[in-house]
C-alpha positions in Angstrom: 11.8 -16.5 5.9 12.1 -13.6 8.4 9.2 -11.5 9.6 10.6 -8.5 7.7 10.7 -10.3 4.4 7.3 -11.8 5.0 5.9 -8.3 5.5 7.6 -7.2 2.4 6.0 -9.9 0.4 2.7 -9.3 2.0 3.0 -5.6 1.1 3.8 -6.5 -2.5 0.7 -8.8 -2.6 -1.4 -6.0 -1.1 -0.1 -3.7 -3.9 -0.9 -6.2 -6.5 -4.4 -6.8 -5.1 -5.6 -3.2 -4.9 -6.4 -2.9 -8.6 -9.1 -5.6 -8.1 -10.8 -3.3 -5.6 -11.0 -0.3 -8.0 -11.4 -2.6 -11.0 -14.7 -3.8 -9.4 -15.8 -0.2 -9.0 -15.0 0.5 -12.7 -16.6 -2.7 -14.0 -19.9 -1.9 -12.1 -20.4 1.3 -14.1 -22.2 1.3 -17.4 -19.7 0.7 -20.2 -17.0 -0.1 -17.6 -15.9 -3.4 -19.2 -15.7 -1.8 -22.6 -13.7 1.1 -21.1 -11.3 -1.3 -19.4 -10.7 -3.3 -22.6 -10.4 -0.2 -24.7 -7.8 2.5 -25.0 -9.2 4.5 -22.1 -9.0 7.7 -24.0 -12.0 9.2 -22.2 -12.6 9.3 -18.4 -15.1 6.8 -16.9 -17.5 8.2 -14.3 -17.0 6.1 -11.2 -18.0 6.4 -7.6 -15.8 8.5 -5.3 -14.6 5.4 -3.4 -13.2 3.9 -6.6 -11.0 7.0 -7.2 -9.9 6.9 -3.6 -8.8 3.3 -4.1 -6.8 4.4 -7.2 -5.1 7.1 -5.1 -4.4 4.7 -2.2 -2.8 2.3 -4.7 -0.6 5.1 -6.1 0.4 6.1 -2.6 1.4 2.5 -1.8 3.4 2.3 -5.0 5.3 5.4 -4.0 6.1 3.9 -0.6 6.8 0.3 -1.6 10.3 0.9 -3.1 11.7 2.7 0.0 10.1 0.1 2.3 11.7 -2.7 0.2 15.1 -1.0 0.3 14.9 -0.6 4.1 13.9 -4.2 4.6 16.5 -5.6 2.2 19.3 -3.5 3.5 18.5 -4.6 7.1 18.4 -8.2 5.9 21.7 -8.2 3.9 23.6 -6.2 6.5 22.6 -8.6 9.2 20.8 -5.8 11.1 17.4 -7.4 10.9 16.1 -8.0 14.4 13.0 -7.9 16.5 12.7 -4.1 16.1 13.0 -4.3 12.3 10.3 -7.1 12.3 8.1 -4.9 14.4 8.7 -1.9 12.0 7.8 -4.1 9.0 4.6 -5.3 10.7 3.7 -1.7 11.6 4.3 -0.6 8.0 2.2 -3.4 6.5 -0.7 -3.0 8.9 -0.5 0.7 8.5 -0.8 0.3 4.8 -3.8 -2.0 5.1 -5.5 0.5 7.4 -4.6 3.3 5.1 -6.2 1.5 2.2 -9.4 0.7 4.1 -9.7 4.2 5.6 -9.0 5.9 2.3 -11.5 3.9 0.4 -14.1 4.6 3.2 -13.3 8.4 2.8 -12.2 9.1 6.4 -9.8 12.0 5.8 -7.9 12.6 9.1 -7.8 9.0 10.2 -6.3 8.2 6.8 -3.4 10.5 7.4 -2.9 8.9 10.9 -2.7 5.5 9.3 -0.2 6.7 6.7 1.9 8.2 9.4 1.8 5.0 11.3 3.2 3.1 8.3 5.9 5.8 8.0 6.8 5.2 11.7 7.3 1.5 10.8 9.8 2.4 8.2 11.6 4.8 10.5 12.0 2.0 13.1 13.7 -0.1 10.4 15.9 2.8 9.4 17.0 3.4 13.0 18.2 -0.2 13.2 20.3 0.1 10.0 22.2 3.1 11.4 
């Protein structure tokens, strides 16, 4: 499997794993297990880091489809190369950094990590065209 596709799978696994992070924050709260098993009709008071993890997850979900499209188009059009591999790695590690920094609550560094992942996608896009 190419580096590009490996990073795509790693990003998908990251996306699938993030709910365990904020799930932990929810389950720690009084009534959290009952809330999770119920219909969630009322909000559950959680620490701020838990809500930030939810937001980081939503942000990754928004970015995952375009990233997947770029990686897959580069792959099927035979334009995948060392640059697309680098772009995919930058995207993945940028998203890991984004998650960690967002959960930690470091505002401006979070934006820099997000932009870094965007640059990774732009590198792949440049190779397609």
